[in-house]
N, C-alpha and C positions, 0 to 999 in steps of 0.2 A: 716763194721759190727763191729760191735761193738767193737767190739774193742771200747768200750765206751771210755776209756782213753789211750789206747796203741797207741804208735807211732811207725812207722817204721824207724829206724835209721841204718845208716851204721857205722861200727866201725871206730874209728879216726886212721889214719896211723901214725905210729912212725917212726922216722928215727934216728937211732942211728948208730954209727960207726960199732958195731957189726953186725946188721942186714943188714946194706948196703952192706957189703962184703960177706953175705952168700947166696948162690944160693940153694934154696929148692931142695931137693932130691925128687925122685919119691915116695919113701916111705912116706914122709911128706906131700905129695900132696893129700888133702882130699876134693878137688872140686868135685861137684855133676856131675855125668853124665847125659846125655840127658833123659836117661830112667828113673833115679832116679827123676829128676824134673818132668817128665810127671807123674809118679805114685803119687808123692807128691802132685801135682795140683789135679789129680783126687780124690784121697782118702781124702785129706784135704777139698775139696769143697763138696764132699759127706757127710763128718761129719758135716761140718758147716750147710749144707741144712737140715739134719735131726733136728739139733738144732733149726733152723728157724722154720720148721714145727712144732715142739712142741710148739713154741712160738705163731705161727699163730693159731694153733687149741685151744690154751688156752687164746687167745686174750691178749697177753703179748706183751712189747716192749722192745727194747734195744736201745743202743746209736748209734751215728754216722749215716752214710747213710742208713744202714740196719734198724735202729730204725725209721728213717724218711719213709721208704719204708713200714714198718709194720703199722705204724700210718696211712698212706694213704690208705693202704689195708683195715684196720679195718673201716675207714671212708667211703670208696667208693665201696669196694667189688671187686676193680681191682685185677689182679694177682700180688703177691709180685715180682715174677720173672721179670715181665716186668718193674715194677715201680722201682726195684733196678738196672736194667740194664740202664734205662733211667737216673736216678738220677746221675750215675756214669760218663756218658758221658763228662761232661764238665771239669772233672778233669784230663784227660789223658794227655793234653798238659802240665799240671803243672807237672804231674808225669815224663814225658819225660824230662822237663827241670831240675827237682829237683833230680829225682832218675836214670835217664838213660834209654836207650833204652830196655835193657834186663828186668829190673824190670816193664816198662811199658807194654811190650807185656806179660809177664807172669801175671801181674795184669789184663789185659783186658780178657785174656783167663780164670783166675779164676773167675772174675765177671759174665762173660758168662756161666760158668759151674754152679755157684751157682744159677744163674737165671733159667737154664734149670733144675737142680736137684730139685730146690725148686717147680718146676711145676710138676716134675714126682713123686717125693716121695710121696704126698698124694694119688697118684693113685696106689702106691705099698704097702702102710701100711694104714690100717684101724683102728682108734682109737675108740673103742666101749666105753672105760671109760679112761679118762686120768686125773689124779689128778693134779690140778693146782700148788702145791708146788713141786711136782715131775718134772713136766714140766719146772718149773723156775729153779731149781737146776741142773736138767740133761741137759736142752737146753742151759744153761748157760756155763756148762762144755764142752758140746760137741762143741759149738761155740769156746770156748777157746782153746780147743785141735785142732781143724781144723785150726784156725788161727796161732797157733805155727807151725804146719806143713807148712804153706804157709810162714810164716816169715823166717823160717830156709832155705828155698829155694828162697828168695829174691823175694817174691811176697807178695801182700796184697789185701785187698778188700775194704779199706775205702777211699773214695774221701775226706772225712772231714780231715783224717789224712794228706793227701798230701797237702791239702790247708793251714792246720796248720803249716805244715813245711814251706811252700812258704811264708806264712805272717811272720814267724819268721826271715827268711833269708833276706827278702827285706823290711820289716817295723818295725822290732824289736819287734813285738807282741809274746809273749811267747806261744809256740806251745801247752804246756799243759793247760794253762789258757784259750786259745781259745777253745781247744777240751772241756774242762769242760764247758765252757760257751754254746756251742752248745748242749751238752748232757742235760744241764740244761733246755735249750729252749724246747727239746724234752719231758723232763719229766713234765714241767709246762703244755705243751699241752696234754700230756697223763692225767694228773690230771683233766684237763677240759673236756676230752672227754671219759675216761674210768672209770670204777668202782674203787673206792680208794683201794680195795684189789688187784685188778690186777696191779696197779701202785706199791704197796708195794712189790709184788712178782716179779716184774720187777726188781726193785732196788736190791732185793736179787739175782736174776740171774745175775745182772750186776756185783755184788760184787764177785760171784764165778768166773765169766768170767775173770775179771781182777786179781784175785788172781792166777789163773791158769797161766797166762801171765807173771804176776810179779814175781812168784817163778820160772819159768822155762825159761823165756826169758831175760837171763842177759849177759852183755858182759863179754867173755871169758869162758862161761860155755859151748857154743857150737862153735867150731871152723870150719867153713866151707868157701870155697871160692864160686865164682860165685854167 
């Protein structure tokens, strides 16, 4: 999801004489506990799913695998949750190779939860009237906030992000450029299949989503292990 241009990166390791000789104390250990990871996965995916529901109800799209799933949903009427889960399946091997076992397991769980919550949310919430501008801004904000929660607990949702990192590492293709190219393809398809105003609102939502991530997901701003 969208994470239309956001990528998940691990902080670079630094090896200085000072840090090499210092053992972290218990009070300096801010690694996440299991229950914290569980709560973050549940709450983060619930928030993302609510944002996805706003987009689905308003016939909007976003970037990455979530955007592709929304486009297929709008074109075929199939469930977003099922499409999103299936689209992400080919990327888990890359996630394991590039990001490690823990990240892959958390991401698999997160994708499954978003798929399930996206199916359940419309059954719990009935939109009698939904302003598309509000849906674009609020939906983008909700997805950005939910993604932040997942990023900070070493999880993600986007198979395209993982592929972009893999291509950069093995073939020298810049991850950001590849991600942008994929999102541009999704937008071109959206222009061909959706009303013009819906695409413009989708772009507005993508800007909101990426601003939230860009302003809050910076190296050094949030220090946590695991």
